[in-house]
C-alpha positions as CSV (number, residue, x, y, z in Angstrom):
1,X,112.6,79.3,129.5
2,X,113.7,78.1,132.9
3,X,115.9,75.1,133.1
4,X,114.3,71.8,134.3
5,X,116.2,71.8,137.6
6,X,114.9,75.3,138.3
7,X,111.3,74.1,137.7
8,X,111.8,71.1,139.8
9,X,113.0,73.4,142.6
10,X,110.0,75.7,142.2
11,X,107.6,72.7,142.4
12,X,109.3,71.5,145.6
13,X,109.3,74.9,147.3
14,X,105.7,75.6,146.7
15,X,104.5,72.0,147.0
16,X,103.2,71.7,143.5
17,X,102.6,68.1,142.9
18,X,99.9,67.7,140.5
19,X,101.3,69.8,137.7
20,X,103.7,68.7,135.0
21,X,106.2,71.4,134.3
22,X,108.0,71.6,130.9
23,X,110.9,73.7,129.8
24,X,111.3,75.5,126.4
25,X,115.0,76.3,127.1
26,X,116.5,74.2,124.3
27,X,115.0,75.4,121.1
28,X,112.1,77.7,122.1
29,X,109.7,75.6,120.1
30,X,106.7,76.3,122.2
31,X,107.4,79.9,122.3
32,X,107.7,80.1,118.6
33,X,104.5,77.9,117.8
34,X,102.3,79.7,120.4
35,X,103.6,83.2,119.5
36,X,104.9,84.0,123.0
37,X,108.6,84.1,122.3
38,X,110.2,87.6,122.9
39,X,112.6,87.8,120.0
40,X,116.2,88.9,120.9
41,X,115.6,88.3,124.7
42,X,115.2,84.5,124.6
43,X,112.2,84.9,127.0
44,X,108.6,83.9,126.8
45,X,105.9,86.4,127.4
46,X,103.9,85.7,130.5
47,X,100.7,83.9,129.4
48,X,98.1,81.4,130.4
49,X,96.9,78.7,128.1
50,X,94.1,76.2,128.8
51,X,94.2,73.3,126.4
52,X,91.1,71.1,126.1
53,X,91.0,67.4,125.8
54,X,90.6,67.9,122.1
55,X,94.0,69.7,122.0
56,X,92.4,72.9,121.1
57,X,93.2,76.2,122.9
58,X,90.1,76.9,125.1
59,X,91.5,79.9,126.9
60,X,94.4,82.3,126.3
61,X,95.6,85.2,128.4
62,X,98.6,87.4,127.5
63,X,99.9,89.5,130.4
64,X,101.2,92.9,129.1
65,X,104.0,93.2,131.6
66,X,106.4,90.4,132.5
67,X,106.5,91.7,136.1
68,X,102.8,91.5,136.4
69,X,100.9,88.3,137.4
70,X,98.1,86.8,135.3
71,X,94.4,87.3,136.3
72,X,94.3,84.1,138.2
73,X,90.5,84.4,138.9
74,X,89.7,84.7,135.2
75,X,92.0,81.8,134.3
76,X,90.6,79.6,137.1
77,X,87.0,80.4,136.0
78,X,87.8,79.4,132.5
79,X,89.5,76.1,133.8
80,X,86.4,75.3,135.8
81,X,84.3,75.9,132.8
82,X,86.3,73.4,130.7
83,X,86.6,70.8,133.6
84,X,84.9,67.6,132.8
85,X,83.3,66.1,136.0
86,X,82.9,62.3,136.0
87,X,79.3,61.1,136.4
88,X,78.6,59.0,139.4
89,X,78.6,55.3,139.0
């Protein structure tokens, strides 16, 4: 639910250049559709989604506490499993 300028600042601060960040601050559409909107607080639950090239959810992790980080090892392993490696020419 962060504002776009805050996401831009975060990307700059941590040198995140190859990730597109999106904000759900206007209408919480993503949070509603994906079931991660915390009603009454206007926050999104902390979660990790990996969406495949077929636009299907390939991995989902819901973090129980907002103050806790996701299990990055598990998420990265799932991402590597979904990665498509180009064949050599």
